[in-house]
N, C-alpha and C positions, 0 to 999 in steps of 0.2 A: 180253685178259682181264686181270683184277685179281688173280688167284689166290685169289679168294673160295672156300672150302670150304663146299659146300652139302650139308646132310644128305641122305641117301639117299632117305628117305621121311618122311612126317609122323609126329611124335611129339614128345616134350618138347624135344629139341634143335631140332627145325624151329621151333617157336614162339619159342625163345630167338633162334635165328639171324635169323628174320624180323624180331623186335623190333629187334635190333641194327642190321640193314640200314636199316630204316625211321628209326631215330633219326639214323643217319649221314646219310641223305638229306634228313630233313625237320626234325630237331631237335624243337621242340615243335609242330610244325605237320603231324603225320601223319594222313592222313585215314582215318576209320573210320565205321561205320555206326551210327547211333542214331536211335530213333524219337522222333517229337515230334507232339504233337496239332495237327491242321490249324487255321489261323486262319481263322475265318468271320466274316461280318456278317450275322447273323440278321435276316430281316425281321420275326421275331415280337416284336422289342423296341417298346416304346412310341414314338411319333413324337417325334423330338426337337423341342425349342423353342429359339427364337432367344434367346441370352443377353441381348440388348439389348431387344427389344421383347415378347418372350414368345410370339410366334405359332408354332404347330406348322408342320412341313413334313415332306415324306416322308422315311423313314429312309434310302432310297437315292436317289441323284440324282448330278448332275455333281460332281466333286471338283476344287478345294476348294469348299466350300459358302459361298454368300453368301446372306443372308437375303432372300426375295423381296419383303418388305415394307419393311425399313429399309435393306436392302444391307449389313448389317454382316457382316464376315468372321467365320465360326464357327471353333471350335478343330478342329485335325486329330483323326481318329479315333485311338484307341489302337493298333489293329492294321489299318491300311488294306491294302486289296488294291492292290499296286504296279501290277499290269496295269491295273486299273480306273483308278486315278490317272492313269496316263500315256496312256490311251485306246487301249490295246492288247488284242489277244485273249489270253487266258490259254493261251498256247502257246509252245513252244520257238522256233517259226519266226514271228518278228514282222517287221513292216515297219519297218526301222531309220530310214527317212526320216520316217515318220509319227512315230515316237518323238521323233525330234529336233525336228520342228516342234512337237509337243506340249510338249516341254520349253522351247522358246524362247517359246511362247505363255504358259505358266504363269511363267516368269521376268519377263515384262513385266507380268502381271496381279498378281504378288506383289512387285513392285519397292518398296523402302522409300519411294521419292519419292511413290508412290500412296497411302500411309498416312501421310504426314507431318503432315497434319492431322487424323488420326483420334485416337481414344482410345489410351492407353497399351496397353490390353488388346488392340486390334486390331493395334496394332505388333508386339506380342509374338507373337500368332498368326500374323502375317505372317512373322515370322522363323522360327517353328516350321515353317510349311508349306515355306518356301523351303529349309530343311535337309532336309526330308521329300522334296521333289521332286528335289533334288540326289542323295539316297541312291537314290531309285527309279530315276532315269535311269542311274546308274552301275551299278545292280544289273541293269537289263534290257538295257543296251547291250553288256555282256560276255556271250558264249555261256556261259562257265563259271559266272559268278554267276547268270545267268538259269535255267541249269540247275538249279543248287543250290537256287534260290528255288523252282522247280518241284517238286523233290522235297520240299522243306519243306512246301509246301502240300499235298502227298500224304501227309505223316506221315513222311517220311524225310528225314535229314540226314546230311551227312559231319561227324563230330565228332572229338575227340581220341582217339587209341588206334591200334590195329594194325588194318589193313584186310587182311582174310583173302582178299579178292578179287583181290588184286594177284598175278599169277603171277610166279615167281622169275626167268624169263628177262627179264621187263620190268624188274624191279628191277636185274638185273645190267647191263642196257642203260643205265639211268639212272646207275648207279654209274660205268661206264665214261666216260659224257659228262661227269660231275662231274669225274672224274680228269682228263681231257683239259683242260676249262676251268681247272681249278686249276693246271695246269703249263703251259699254252700261252700263248705271248706273240706267236704268229703271228697277224696280224690277218686273213690270208686263211683260216686254219683256224677262227678264231672265226666269221666270216661264213658259213663252210660249215655249222657247228653251228647258227647262227641260221636258215639257210635249211631245215635239216633239222627243227628244231622247228616252224617254220611249217607245213611239209608235214605233220608228225604231228598238230599241233593241227587242221588243216583235216580230215584224216581222222577224227579223234575227234569233231570237231563234226557231221560227217556222220552218224557212227555213233549219237551222241546223238539227233540229229533223228529218225532212223529208229526208234530205241528208245522214244522218246516217242510217236511216231505209233502204233506197234504196242501202247502201254500197258505195255510192259516196263520197270517201274521199276528192277528189279534190274540190268538190262544197263545201263541209263541211268547208275545209281548207279556201277558199275564202270568205266565209260568216263570219267565226270566225275572219279572219283578219279585216273585216270591223267592227265587234263588238268591236275590241279593239280599233279602232278609236273613236267610240262613247263612250266606256268607259273613254277614255282620256278626252272627252268632258264633261262627267258627273263629272269628278274630277274638271274640271275647273269652272263648274257650282256651285259645292259645296263651292269651294274657293271663287267665286263671292258672294255667298249668305252668307257665314260665313268666311270674311277675319280675318286672325290671327292678 
């Protein structure tokens, strides 16, 4: 144990203590809950028109959009649905192999060589789409970022502040692991911690999956907050094993 003095019951000192602990563990990246309006792609908007030839086409369709008449690449949407872009169901449990295949397909269709003889406008659009595809792939590939994105779509996100859902025993466990990592130079001990983190992340991932299946966003939020703590530990383990 670390000799941390924990207030006996919730009160002013409890809030102060929790804030101090979170700052020690997270610095400026403490998870907390905040609400956010859900991003949508309403079907009620007027049908978009091709910027090049002017013909209208359906508001919804396969992304990225190419004009059906002149084949000009259209600009990316301001707030695209990343699941739709990557051809995945809007779910925490996705087909990772399908995601990877879609990513490779989009990389080929948006490759700069394909647009080398196109207008500067299309070359710019292809770069914007490529950046968006990379972001979408990284977001959906990781269980943590995928879960956070799902929460965001449902009006909840983890933001800066103090997360009241993190229990004190969990925080103490994380602090102890942090202390061991900071002091240990034993490779076997570091690998033991790494394996422990992997097991914990797998358990939390399964818990998040079950929470989303039940529609329990509060439970999913709480478990994802814990996953962020373990992700932070994973980064520290990597730094410990591969010092720059």
